[in-house]
All heavy atoms as TSV, in Angstrom:
chain	resi	resn	atom	element	x	y	z
A	1	MET	N	N	-9.934	9.357	-12.457
A	1	MET	CA	C	-8.698	10.129	-12.384
A	1	MET	C	C	-7.601	9.396	-13.143
A	1	MET	O	O	-7.439	8.201	-13.012
A	1	MET	CB	C	-8.301	10.321	-10.926
A	1	MET	CG	C	-7.016	11.061	-10.756
A	1	MET	SD	S	-6.709	11.324	-8.999
A	1	MET	CE	C	-5.227	12.206	-9.132
A	2	ASP	N	N	-6.841	10.092	-13.906
A	2	ASP	CA	C	-5.773	9.519	-14.705
A	2	ASP	C	C	-4.473	9.541	-13.899
A	2	ASP	O	O	-3.991	10.601	-13.518
A	2	ASP	CB	C	-5.622	10.320	-15.991
A	2	ASP	CG	C	-4.591	9.737	-16.919
A	2	ASP	OD1	O	-4.165	8.592	-16.703
A	2	ASP	OD2	O	-4.226	10.433	-17.870
A	3	ASP	N	N	-3.893	8.348	-13.640
A	3	ASP	CA	C	-2.666	8.248	-12.844
A	3	ASP	C	C	-1.411	8.222	-13.700
A	3	ASP	O	O	-0.313	8.085	-13.177
A	3	ASP	CB	C	-2.702	6.993	-11.976
A	3	ASP	CG	C	-3.707	7.106	-10.843
A	3	ASP	OD1	O	-3.964	8.246	-10.422
A	3	ASP	OD2	O	-4.216	6.074	-10.386
A	4	VAL	N	N	-1.544	8.342	-15.011
A	4	VAL	CA	C	-0.381	8.301	-15.881
A	4	VAL	C	C	0.502	9.504	-15.574
A	4	VAL	O	O	0.054	10.644	-15.584
A	4	VAL	CB	C	-0.808	8.305	-17.360
A	4	VAL	CG1	C	0.419	8.380	-18.258
A	4	VAL	CG2	C	-1.639	7.081	-17.667
A	5	GLY	N	N	1.760	9.233	-15.266
A	5	GLY	CA	C	2.707	10.296	-14.980
A	5	GLY	C	C	2.600	10.854	-13.566
A	5	GLY	O	O	3.315	11.773	-13.214
A	6	ALA	N	N	1.713	10.277	-12.750
A	6	ALA	CA	C	1.575	10.767	-11.376
A	6	ALA	C	C	2.811	10.378	-10.571
A	6	ALA	O	O	3.397	9.327	-10.779
A	6	ALA	CB	C	0.321	10.186	-10.730
A	7	GLU	N	N	3.206	11.246	-9.681
A	7	GLU	CA	C	4.333	10.954	-8.815
A	7	GLU	C	C	3.807	10.397	-7.503
A	7	GLU	O	O	2.861	10.919	-6.926
A	7	GLU	CB	C	5.145	12.221	-8.541
A	7	GLU	CG	C	5.842	12.729	-9.775
A	7	GLU	CD	C	6.729	13.910	-9.469
A	7	GLU	OE1	O	7.297	13.958	-8.364
A	7	GLU	OE2	O	6.844	14.774	-10.336
A	8	TRP	N	N	4.428	9.316	-7.050
A	8	TRP	CA	C	4.035	8.686	-5.791
A	8	TRP	C	C	5.144	8.922	-4.774
A	8	TRP	O	O	6.280	8.547	-4.985
A	8	TRP	CB	C	3.799	7.192	-5.996
A	8	TRP	CG	C	2.693	6.943	-6.969
A	8	TRP	CD1	C	2.816	6.693	-8.302
A	8	TRP	CD2	C	1.303	6.972	-6.694
A	8	TRP	NE1	N	1.587	6.556	-8.873
A	8	TRP	CE2	C	0.638	6.714	-7.908
A	8	TRP	CE3	C	0.550	7.182	-5.550
A	8	TRP	CZ2	C	-0.751	6.664	-8.005
A	8	TRP	CZ3	C	-0.824	7.116	-5.651
A	8	TRP	CH2	C	-1.457	6.868	-6.862
A	9	ALA	N	N	4.828	9.575	-3.708
A	9	ALA	CA	C	5.803	9.849	-2.653
A	9	ALA	C	C	5.747	8.746	-1.613
A	9	ALA	O	O	4.702	8.165	-1.351
A	9	ALA	CB	C	5.513	11.191	-2.001
A	10	MET	N	N	6.891	8.452	-1.039
A	10	MET	CA	C	6.974	7.446	-0.005
A	10	MET	C	C	7.440	8.111	1.290
A	10	MET	O	O	8.292	8.988	1.258
A	10	MET	CB	C	7.989	6.359	-0.392
A	10	MET	CG	C	8.141	5.298	0.675
A	10	MET	SD	S	9.446	4.133	0.286
A	10	MET	CE	C	10.881	5.077	0.773
A	11	THR	N	N	6.872	7.702	2.387
A	11	THR	CA	C	7.320	8.159	3.692
A	11	THR	C	C	7.852	6.952	4.444
A	11	THR	O	O	7.147	5.954	4.594
A	11	THR	CB	C	6.173	8.796	4.492
A	11	THR	OG1	O	5.711	9.936	3.781
A	11	THR	CG2	C	6.635	9.223	5.869
A	12	ALA	N	N	9.102	7.018	4.866
A	12	ALA	CA	C	9.693	5.953	5.677
A	12	ALA	C	C	9.680	6.421	7.126
A	12	ALA	O	O	10.009	7.570	7.419
A	12	ALA	CB	C	11.119	5.670	5.223
A	13	TRP	N	N	9.296	5.539	8.018
A	13	TRP	CA	C	9.187	5.914	9.416
A	13	TRP	C	C	9.447	4.692	10.278
A	13	TRP	O	O	9.037	3.581	9.940
A	13	TRP	CB	C	7.781	6.436	9.688
A	13	TRP	CG	C	7.533	6.827	11.098
A	13	TRP	CD1	C	7.829	8.033	11.675
A	13	TRP	CD2	C	6.941	6.046	12.127
A	13	TRP	NE1	N	7.448	8.048	12.983
A	13	TRP	CE2	C	6.900	6.810	13.285
A	13	TRP	CE3	C	6.458	4.748	12.180
A	13	TRP	CZ2	C	6.398	6.345	14.495
A	13	TRP	CZ3	C	5.953	4.291	13.379
A	13	TRP	CH2	C	5.923	5.086	14.506
A	14	THR	N	N	10.148	4.863	11.378
A	14	THR	CA	C	10.344	3.787	12.338
A	14	THR	C	C	10.527	4.392	13.714
A	14	THR	O	O	10.874	5.560	13.860
A	14	THR	CB	C	11.546	2.895	11.971
A	14	THR	OG1	O	11.542	1.740	12.810
A	14	THR	CG2	C	12.870	3.625	12.143
A	15	SER	N	N	10.258	3.587	14.732
A	15	SER	CA	C	10.494	4.050	16.102
A	15	SER	C	C	10.917	2.868	16.951
A	15	SER	O	O	10.645	1.718	16.623
A	15	SER	CB	C	9.244	4.708	16.692
A	15	SER	OG	O	8.248	3.734	16.917
A	16	VAL	N	N	11.602	3.169	18.043
A	16	VAL	CA	C	12.019	2.167	19.023
A	16	VAL	C	C	11.475	2.630	20.361
A	16	VAL	O	O	11.634	3.790	20.735
A	16	VAL	CB	C	13.562	2.046	19.080
A	16	VAL	CG1	C	13.988	1.067	20.156
A	16	VAL	CG2	C	14.117	1.639	17.724
A	17	SER	N	N	10.820	1.718	21.071
A	17	SER	CA	C	10.215	2.064	22.358
A	17	SER	C	C	10.805	1.217	23.475
A	17	SER	O	O	11.279	0.099	23.246
A	17	SER	CB	C	8.702	1.842	22.311
A	17	SER	OG	O	8.129	2.682	21.336
A	18	SER	N	N	10.725	1.745	24.679
A	18	SER	CA	C	11.178	1.003	25.857
A	18	SER	C	C	10.148	-0.068	26.192
A	18	SER	O	O	9.050	-0.101	25.628
A	18	SER	CB	C	11.342	1.957	27.043
A	18	SER	OG	O	10.065	2.425	27.461
A	19	GLY	N	N	10.481	-0.940	27.113
A	19	GLY	CA	C	9.550	-1.973	27.551
A	19	GLY	C	C	8.279	-1.397	28.139
A	19	GLY	O	O	7.220	-2.029	28.109
A	20	ALA	N	N	8.363	-0.175	28.667
A	20	ALA	CA	C	7.193	0.490	29.257
A	20	ALA	C	C	6.361	1.209	28.195
A	20	ALA	O	O	5.356	1.834	28.511
A	20	ALA	CB	C	7.643	1.477	30.323
A	21	GLY	N	N	6.801	1.144	26.921
A	21	GLY	CA	C	6.043	1.780	25.849
A	21	GLY	C	C	6.462	3.201	25.535
A	21	GLY	O	O	5.901	3.831	24.645
A	22	GLU	N	N	7.446	3.727	26.249
A	22	GLU	CA	C	7.916	5.090	25.986
A	22	GLU	C	C	8.794	5.089	24.741
A	22	GLU	O	O	9.706	4.271	24.610
A	22	GLU	CB	C	8.718	5.599	27.177
A	22	GLU	CG	C	9.223	7.007	27.007
A	22	GLU	CD	C	10.031	7.483	28.205
A	22	GLU	OE1	O	10.166	6.737	29.183
A	22	GLU	OE2	O	10.528	8.609	28.135
A	23	GLU	N	N	8.499	6.002	23.817
A	23	GLU	CA	C	9.286	6.086	22.589
A	23	GLU	C	C	10.684	6.589	22.901
A	23	GLU	O	O	10.861	7.628	23.522
A	23	GLU	CB	C	8.601	7.008	21.594
A	23	GLU	CG	C	9.258	7.003	20.237
A	23	GLU	CD	C	8.501	7.841	19.243
A	23	GLU	OE1	O	8.792	9.054	19.185
A	23	GLU	OE2	O	7.624	7.291	18.557
A	24	ILE	N	N	11.697	5.822	22.461
A	24	ILE	CA	C	13.089	6.194	22.693
A	24	ILE	C	C	13.611	7.034	21.532
A	24	ILE	O	O	14.204	8.091	21.720
A	24	ILE	CB	C	13.965	4.939	22.864
A	24	ILE	CG1	C	13.505	4.151	24.095
A	24	ILE	CG2	C	15.433	5.310	22.967
A	24	ILE	CD1	C	14.128	2.780	24.206
A	25	VAL	N	N	13.406	6.542	20.326
A	25	VAL	CA	C	13.881	7.246	19.135
A	25	VAL	C	C	12.920	6.971	17.975
A	25	VAL	O	O	12.349	5.888	17.881
A	25	VAL	CB	C	15.329	6.816	18.768
A	25	VAL	CG1	C	15.404	5.358	18.401
A	25	VAL	CG2	C	15.896	7.673	17.656
A	26	SER	N	N	12.737	7.975	17.132
A	26	SER	CA	C	11.965	7.777	15.902
A	26	SER	C	C	12.666	8.523	14.772
A	26	SER	O	O	13.359	9.511	15.005
A	26	SER	CB	C	10.528	8.265	16.048
A	26	SER	OG	O	10.490	9.669	16.159
A	27	VAL	N	N	12.495	7.995	13.576
A	27	VAL	CA	C	13.092	8.602	12.391
A	27	VAL	C	C	12.028	8.638	11.308
A	27	VAL	O	O	11.324	7.659	11.083
A	27	VAL	CB	C	14.314	7.800	11.894
A	27	VAL	CG1	C	14.897	8.429	10.636
A	27	VAL	CG2	C	15.372	7.705	12.979
A	28	GLN	N	N	11.901	9.780	10.632
A	28	GLN	CA	C	10.931	9.922	9.555
A	28	GLN	C	C	11.570	10.662	8.399
A	28	GLN	O	O	12.284	11.645	8.598
A	28	GLN	CB	C	9.701	10.688	10.028
A	28	GLN	CG	C	8.671	10.865	8.946
A	28	GLN	CD	C	7.412	11.540	9.446
A	28	GLN	OE1	O	7.200	11.668	10.641
A	28	GLN	NE2	N	6.596	11.982	8.535
A	29	VAL	N	N	11.309	10.173	7.184
A	29	VAL	CA	C	11.805	10.856	5.988
A	29	VAL	C	C	10.767	10.715	4.883
A	29	VAL	O	O	10.155	9.666	4.724
A	29	VAL	CB	C	13.180	10.291	5.542
A	29	VAL	CG1	C	13.096	8.836	5.162
A	29	VAL	CG2	C	13.757	11.115	4.412
A	30	ASP	N	N	10.550	11.805	4.163
A	30	ASP	CA	C	9.674	11.798	3.001
A	30	ASP	C	C	10.544	11.691	1.758
A	30	ASP	O	O	11.626	12.281	1.688
A	30	ASP	CB	C	8.826	13.073	2.943
A	30	ASP	CG	C	7.829	13.124	4.082
A	30	ASP	OD1	O	7.210	12.086	4.359
A	30	ASP	OD2	O	7.687	14.204	4.688
A	31	ASP	N	N	10.067	10.960	0.779
A	31	ASP	CA	C	10.829	10.645	-0.433
A	31	ASP	C	C	11.433	11.873	-1.106
A	31	ASP	O	O	12.586	11.868	-1.479
A	31	ASP	CB	C	9.922	9.888	-1.404
A	31	ASP	CG	C	10.691	9.013	-2.351
A	31	ASP	OD1	O	11.854	8.679	-2.043
A	31	ASP	OD2	O	10.134	8.650	-3.389
A	32	GLY	N	N	10.694	12.928	-1.252
A	32	GLY	CA	C	11.182	14.104	-1.962
A	32	GLY	C	C	11.968	15.077	-1.105
A	32	GLY	O	O	12.501	16.063	-1.607
A	33	ASP	N	N	12.057	14.813	0.174
A	33	ASP	CA	C	12.723	15.730	1.105
A	33	ASP	C	C	14.183	15.323	1.269
A	33	ASP	O	O	14.472	14.155	1.517
A	33	ASP	CB	C	12.007	15.666	2.454
A	33	ASP	CG	C	12.415	16.774	3.399
A	33	ASP	OD1	O	13.444	17.432	3.158
A	33	ASP	OD2	O	11.711	16.977	4.399
A	34	PRO	N	N	15.128	16.241	1.145
A	34	PRO	CA	C	16.541	15.880	1.293
A	34	PRO	C	C	16.952	15.654	2.753
A	34	PRO	O	O	18.072	15.256	3.021
A	34	PRO	CB	C	17.285	17.075	0.697
A	34	PRO	CG	C	16.347	18.216	0.891
A	34	PRO	CD	C	14.953	17.642	0.772
A	35	PHE	N	N	16.051	15.881	3.684
A	35	PHE	CA	C	16.373	15.748	5.098
A	35	PHE	C	C	15.502	14.695	5.768
A	35	PHE	O	O	14.407	14.396	5.316
A	35	PHE	CB	C	16.182	17.084	5.825
A	35	PHE	CG	C	17.063	18.170	5.293
A	35	PHE	CD1	C	16.561	19.105	4.418
A	35	PHE	CD2	C	18.399	18.232	5.651
A	35	PHE	CE1	C	17.369	20.109	3.911
A	35	PHE	CE2	C	19.222	19.224	5.142
A	35	PHE	CZ	C	18.711	20.161	4.269
A	36	ALA	N	N	16.009	14.147	6.861
A	36	ALA	CA	C	15.258	13.227	7.705
A	36	ALA	C	C	15.152	13.866	9.078
A	36	ALA	O	O	16.016	14.642	9.483
A	36	ALA	CB	C	15.973	11.879	7.818
A	37	VAL	N	N	14.095	13.536	9.784
A	37	VAL	CA	C	13.897	14.063	11.131
A	37	VAL	C	C	14.040	12.912	12.120
A	37	VAL	O	O	13.334	11.916	12.022
A	37	VAL	CB	C	12.503	14.715	11.276
A	37	VAL	CG1	C	12.283	15.203	12.703
A	37	VAL	CG2	C	12.358	15.868	10.292
A	38	MET	N	N	14.986	13.049	13.044
A	38	MET	CA	C	15.206	12.044	14.081
A	38	MET	C	C	14.826	12.673	15.418
A	38	MET	O	O	15.273	13.772	15.737
A	38	MET	CB	C	16.657	11.572	14.128
A	38	MET	CG	C	16.893	10.507	15.184
A	38	MET	SD	S	18.540	9.797	15.131
A	38	MET	CE	C	19.509	11.151	15.778
A	39	THR	N	N	13.989	11.978	16.161
A	39	THR	CA	C	13.551	12.460	17.466
A	39	THR	C	C	14.015	11.485	18.528
A	39	THR	O	O	13.811	10.283	18.409
A	39	THR	CB	C	12.016	12.594	17.499
A	39	THR	OG1	O	11.613	13.458	16.445
A	39	THR	CG2	C	11.539	13.156	18.821
A	40	MET	N	N	14.668	12.023	19.561
A	40	MET	CA	C	15.096	11.231	20.712
A	40	MET	C	C	14.513	11.904	21.941
A	40	MET	O	O	14.972	12.978	22.336
A	40	MET	CB	C	16.617	11.167	20.800
A	40	MET	CG	C	17.244	10.430	19.637
A	40	MET	SD	S	19.034	10.371	19.707
A	40	MET	CE	C	19.289	9.421	21.192
A	41	GLY	N	N	13.486	11.282	22.508
A	41	GLY	CA	C	12.803	11.901	23.637
A	41	GLY	C	C	12.205	13.225	23.208
A	41	GLY	O	O	11.435	13.286	22.262
A	42	ARG	N	N	12.596	14.301	23.879
A	42	ARG	CA	C	12.086	15.633	23.534
A	42	ARG	C	C	13.000	16.396	22.591
A	42	ARG	O	O	12.773	17.557	22.294
A	42	ARG	CB	C	11.858	16.439	24.802
A	42	ARG	CG	C	10.708	15.887	25.638
A	42	ARG	CD	C	10.553	16.647	26.906
A	42	ARG	NE	N	11.667	16.244	27.795
A	42	ARG	CZ	C	11.927	16.763	28.959
A	42	ARG	NH1	N	11.192	17.732	29.412
A	42	ARG	NH2	N	12.918	16.327	29.693
A	43	HIS	N	N	14.068	15.744	22.123
A	43	HIS	CA	C	15.039	16.403	21.250
A	43	HIS	C	C	14.829	15.966	19.804
A	43	HIS	O	O	14.587	14.792	19.533
A	43	HIS	CB	C	16.468	16.064	21.686
A	43	HIS	CG	C	16.734	16.424	23.112
A	43	HIS	ND1	N	16.965	17.714	23.520
A	43	HIS	CD2	C	16.768	15.662	24.225
A	43	HIS	CE1	C	17.143	17.727	24.834
A	43	HIS	NE2	N	17.026	16.489	25.292
A	44	THR	N	N	14.959	16.917	18.881
A	44	THR	CA	C	14.771	16.642	17.466
A	44	THR	C	C	15.990	17.122	16.693
A	44	THR	O	O	16.508	18.204	16.961
A	44	THR	CB	C	13.511	17.363	16.939
A	44	THR	OG1	O	12.383	16.895	17.670
A	44	THR	CG2	C	13.295	17.105	15.470
A	45	ALA	N	N	16.428	16.299	15.738
A	45	ALA	CA	C	17.541	16.672	14.863
A	45	ALA	C	C	17.090	16.503	13.419
A	45	ALA	O	O	16.432	15.523	13.075
A	45	ALA	CB	C	18.749	15.786	15.132
A	46	VAL	N	N	17.443	17.468	12.582
A	46	VAL	CA	C	17.178	17.386	11.147
A	46	VAL	C	C	18.504	16.986	10.498
A	46	VAL	O	O	19.501	17.687	10.630
A	46	VAL	CB	C	16.657	18.722	10.588
A	46	VAL	CG1	C	16.448	18.636	9.100
A	46	VAL	CG2	C	15.369	19.127	11.306
A	47	LEU	N	N	18.496	15.830	9.826
A	47	LEU	CA	C	19.725	15.244	9.295
A	47	LEU	C	C	19.715	15.211	7.774
A	47	LEU	O	O	18.667	15.015	7.165
A	47	LEU	CB	C	19.865	13.805	9.805
A	47	LEU	CG	C	19.801	13.609	11.313
A	47	LEU	CD1	C	19.667	12.135	11.641
A	47	LEU	CD2	C	21.035	14.198	11.962
A	48	THR	N	N	20.898	15.362	7.185
A	48	THR	CA	C	21.025	15.171	5.741
A	48	THR	C	C	21.026	13.678	5.454
A	48	THR	O	O	21.194	12.855	6.356
A	48	THR	CB	C	22.339	15.774	5.219
A	48	THR	OG1	O	23.435	15.041	5.784
A	48	THR	CG2	C	22.454	17.257	5.539
A	49	ARG	N	N	20.846	13.314	4.193
A	49	ARG	CA	C	20.873	11.896	3.821
A	49	ARG	C	C	22.245	11.291	4.139
A	49	ARG	O	O	22.345	10.156	4.571
A	49	ARG	CB	C	20.551	11.718	2.332
A	49	ARG	CG	C	19.181	12.201	1.925
A	49	ARG	CD	C	18.101	11.318	2.546
A	49	ARG	NE	N	16.780	11.837	2.295
A	49	ARG	CZ	C	15.887	11.267	1.525
A	49	ARG	NH1	N	16.168	10.161	0.899
A	49	ARG	NH2	N	14.692	11.798	1.395
A	50	ASP	N	N	23.339	12.061	3.944
A	50	ASP	CA	C	24.670	11.555	4.257
A	50	ASP	C	C	24.820	11.291	5.756
A	50	ASP	O	O	25.378	10.271	6.157
A	50	ASP	CB	C	25.746	12.536	3.783
A	50	ASP	CG	C	27.142	11.992	4.005
A	50	ASP	OD1	O	27.436	10.891	3.471
A	50	ASP	OD2	O	27.931	12.637	4.718
A	51	GLU	N	N	24.321	12.192	6.587
A	51	GLU	CA	C	24.372	11.974	8.038
A	51	GLU	C	C	23.572	10.736	8.419
A	51	GLU	O	O	24.003	9.959	9.279
A	51	GLU	CB	C	23.846	13.206	8.773
A	51	GLU	CG	C	24.768	14.403	8.663
A	51	GLU	CD	C	24.117	15.697	9.122
A	51	GLU	OE1	O	22.889	15.855	9.011
A	51	GLU	OE2	O	24.869	16.569	9.592
A	52	CYS	N	N	22.444	10.515	7.769
A	52	CYS	CA	C	21.639	9.318	8.024
A	52	CYS	C	C	22.420	8.057	7.681
A	52	CYS	O	O	22.398	7.073	8.427
A	52	CYS	CB	C	20.348	9.345	7.215
A	52	CYS	SG	S	19.168	10.571	7.773
A	53	ARG	N	N	23.102	8.072	6.543
A	53	ARG	CA	C	23.887	6.902	6.138
A	53	ARG	C	C	24.994	6.616	7.141
A	53	ARG	O	O	25.250	5.460	7.484
A	53	ARG	CB	C	24.473	7.106	4.739
A	53	ARG	CG	C	23.484	6.857	3.621
A	53	ARG	CD	C	24.167	6.877	2.254
A	53	ARG	NE	N	24.518	8.228	1.840
A	53	ARG	CZ	C	23.677	9.067	1.243
A	53	ARG	NH1	N	22.433	8.704	1.007
A	53	ARG	NH2	N	24.069	10.258	0.884
A	54	ARG	N	N	25.667	7.663	7.616
A	54	ARG	CA	C	26.749	7.470	8.586
A	54	ARG	C	C	26.215	6.904	9.893
A	54	ARG	O	O	26.815	6.003	10.490
A	54	ARG	CB	C	27.498	8.787	8.803
A	54	ARG	CG	C	28.259	9.189	7.554
A	54	ARG	CD	C	29.124	10.429	7.662
A	54	ARG	NE	N	29.084	11.174	8.891
A	54	ARG	CZ	C	28.937	12.497	8.966
A	54	ARG	NH1	N	28.798	13.211	7.877
A	54	ARG	NH2	N	28.944	13.108	10.114
A	55	ILE	N	N	25.096	7.411	10.361
A	55	ILE	CA	C	24.481	6.897	11.589
A	55	ILE	C	C	24.035	5.455	11.382
A	55	ILE	O	O	24.248	4.593	12.240
A	55	ILE	CB	C	23.318	7.792	12.033
A	55	ILE	CG1	C	23.857	9.149	12.507
A	55	ILE	CG2	C	22.486	7.124	13.126
A	55	ILE	CD1	C	22.790	10.196	12.710
A	56	ALA	N	N	23.440	5.173	10.234
A	56	ALA	CA	C	22.991	3.804	9.941
A	56	ALA	C	C	24.174	2.845	9.900
A	56	ALA	O	O	24.091	1.726	10.417
A	56	ALA	CB	C	22.231	3.778	8.616
A	57	ASP	N	N	25.282	3.265	9.313
A	57	ASP	CA	C	26.474	2.418	9.269
A	57	ASP	C	C	26.978	2.115	10.677
A	57	ASP	O	O	27.338	0.979	10.989
A	57	ASP	CB	C	27.593	3.084	8.461
A	57	ASP	CG	C	27.306	3.124	6.974
A	57	ASP	OD1	O	26.390	2.401	6.514
A	57	ASP	OD2	O	28.002	3.895	6.269
A	58	ALA	N	N	26.992	3.131	11.542
A	58	ALA	CA	C	27.457	2.927	12.922
A	58	ALA	C	C	26.516	1.998	13.686
A	58	ALA	O	O	26.968	1.097	14.410
A	58	ALA	CB	C	27.573	4.273	13.641
A	59	LEU	N	N	25.212	2.174	13.514
A	59	LEU	CA	C	24.249	1.294	14.188
A	59	LEU	C	C	24.330	-0.136	13.664
A	59	LEU	O	O	24.229	-1.098	14.426
A	59	LEU	CB	C	22.830	1.843	14.029
A	59	LEU	CG	C	22.533	3.120	14.804
A	59	LEU	CD1	C	21.184	3.686	14.383
A	59	LEU	CD2	C	22.585	2.869	16.296
A	60	ARG	N	N	24.529	-0.286	12.354
A	60	ARG	CA	C	24.667	-1.617	11.761
A	60	ARG	C	C	25.896	-2.317	12.318
A	60	ARG	O	O	25.855	-3.492	12.682
A	60	ARG	CB	C	24.748	-1.500	10.240
A	60	ARG	CG	C	24.590	-2.798	9.507
A	60	ARG	CD	C	24.510	-2.595	7.992
A	60	ARG	NE	N	23.385	-1.747	7.605
A	60	ARG	CZ	C	23.487	-0.494	7.175
A	60	ARG	NH1	N	24.658	0.083	7.058
A	60	ARG	NH2	N	22.408	0.196	6.857
A	61	ALA	N	N	27.018	-1.594	12.424
A	61	ALA	CA	C	28.249	-2.176	12.978
A	61	ALA	C	C	28.023	-2.564	14.438
A	61	ALA	O	O	28.454	-3.640	14.870
A	61	ALA	CB	C	29.408	-1.187	12.841
A	62	ALA	N	N	27.357	-1.702	15.201
A	62	ALA	CA	C	27.099	-2.011	16.614
A	62	ALA	C	C	26.202	-3.234	16.758
A	62	ALA	O	O	26.382	-4.039	17.679
A	62	ALA	CB	C	26.477	-0.798	17.296
A	63	SER	N	N	25.252	-3.396	15.855
A	63	SER	CA	C	24.321	-4.524	15.956
A	63	SER	C	C	24.995	-5.852	15.638
A	63	SER	O	O	24.507	-6.904	16.040
A	63	SER	CB	C	23.128	-4.320	15.030
A	63	SER	OG	O	23.493	-4.510	13.677
A	64	ARG	N	N	26.115	-5.840	14.957
A	64	ARG	CA	C	26.807	-7.067	14.574
A	64	ARG	C	C	27.889	-7.474	15.576
A	64	ARG	O	O	28.472	-8.539	15.439
A	64	ARG	CB	C	27.427	-6.905	13.196
A	64	ARG	CG	C	26.356	-6.787	12.135
A	64	ARG	CD	C	26.941	-6.635	10.775
A	64	ARG	NE	N	25.861	-6.604	9.790
A	64	ARG	CZ	C	26.014	-6.185	8.563
A	64	ARG	NH1	N	27.181	-5.757	8.148
A	64	ARG	NH2	N	24.993	-6.186	7.733
A	65	ARG	N	N	28.152	-6.633	16.542
A	65	ARG	CA	C	29.159	-6.962	17.560
A	65	ARG	C	C	28.640	-8.050	18.462
A	65	ARG	O	O	27.461	-8.100	18.797
A	65	ARG	CB	C	29.485	-5.728	18.400
A	65	ARG	CG	C	30.233	-4.674	17.607
A	65	ARG	CD	C	30.722	-3.581	18.484
A	65	ARG	NE	N	31.592	-4.152	19.511
A	65	ARG	CZ	C	32.016	-3.504	20.569
A	65	ARG	NH1	N	31.640	-2.277	20.773
A	65	ARG	NH2	N	32.789	-4.073	21.451
A	66	HIS	N	N	29.527	-8.913	18.887
A	66	HIS	CA	C	29.164	-9.960	19.827
A	66	HIS	C	C	29.469	-9.467	21.231
A	66	HIS	O	O	30.506	-8.844	21.467
A	66	HIS	CB	C	29.954	-11.228	19.547
A	66	HIS	CG	C	29.630	-11.813	18.210
A	66	HIS	ND1	N	28.452	-12.471	17.959
A	66	HIS	CD2	C	30.323	-11.823	17.048
A	66	HIS	CE1	C	28.425	-12.865	16.709
A	66	HIS	NE2	N	29.548	-12.476	16.128
A	67	PRO	N	N	28.586	-9.743	22.190
A	67	PRO	CA	C	28.868	-9.308	23.563
A	67	PRO	C	C	30.107	-10.029	24.114
A	67	PRO	O	O	30.402	-11.146	23.695
A	67	PRO	CB	C	27.606	-9.705	24.338
A	67	PRO	CG	C	26.866	-10.657	23.459
A	67	PRO	CD	C	27.345	-10.456	22.062
A	68	PRO	N	N	30.813	-9.375	25.024
A	68	PRO	CA	C	32.002	-10.016	25.604
A	68	PRO	C	C	31.620	-11.306	26.305
A	68	PRO	O	O	30.546	-11.410	26.905
A	68	PRO	CB	C	32.559	-8.990	26.594
A	68	PRO	CG	C	31.645	-7.832	26.567
A	68	PRO	CD	C	30.556	-8.072	25.577
A	69	ALA	N	N	32.503	-12.282	26.220
A	69	ALA	CA	C	32.232	-13.600	26.833
A	69	ALA	C	C	32.434	-13.581	28.330
A	69	ALA	O	O	33.066	-12.797	28.912
A	69	ALA	CB	C	33.131	-14.656	26.204
């Protein structure tokens, strides 16, 4: 098979689970798809790339906060 000029799609996926193994949140996006799918428990949201960036920025800021002394 000739791979010259073939397009390779990437799927990004991550999940966070509780200590008991229950999935809390998962996010999946396919390279060519303008939307990402975020699942929280039994709820699903379809997000634009801009909404994903805004959520990622908020989570990044929260992760850098120091707990109160």
